[in-house]
N, C-alpha and C positions, 0 to 999 in steps of 0.2 A: 499442525497443532491439534491435539485431541482434547475435546471438551469432556470432562469427567461425567457430565450429566447426559451426554449423547454418545454412547459407545458406537464406534465405527465411523463417526464423522471426523473428517480431517481436512486440513487446508495446508497446502504446500506453499510456504512463503517464498521459496526459491523460484517456483515456476508459475504459480497462479497470479494473475494481475490484481494488485491491491494498492500499489503506490501511484498516487495521482501525479501525472507529469504534464508539462507543457512542452510540446515538440517545437523544434526550431521553425517549422512552417506555420505555427500558430494553432495547431490542433491540440485539444486536451485528450488525454487517454490515461489508462492504467496499465502498469507493467509489474511483473515480478522482479525479484532481485537480480536474477540472471540476465533478463532482458535489459534492465536498467544499466547494468555494468557493460554488457555487450554493445549497447547502443548509446552510451553516455555522450558521445560526440554529437548525437542528433537531438539530445534533450536540452532544452533551454533552461528549464526550471523544474525542481521537484517541489510539490506543494506540501511542505512539511507542516504548515499550519493545519491543513486538512487532516493530516495523520494525527497530530496532537489533539485536535478537537474530537476525533473519533475515539481515541484512547480515553480522553477525559469523559466523554459521554457514556462510555461503557463501564467506567468505574464509579460513576456517580459524582455528585458534587463534593467538593472538598470543604471541610469546616475547620 
């Protein structure tokens, strides 16, 4: 994703770790989309609430 206010800054959602996951062995970590799909059998839970909170905090409060 390219931010219009910062030319040249990018973040690859496919490969860079941004999705919070709980692994089957109890460790927490972050993965990109490709890793999440490739290692889905080793992931116990994806922390969707954490993703939603981050999106909500970046867009501001809803009125």
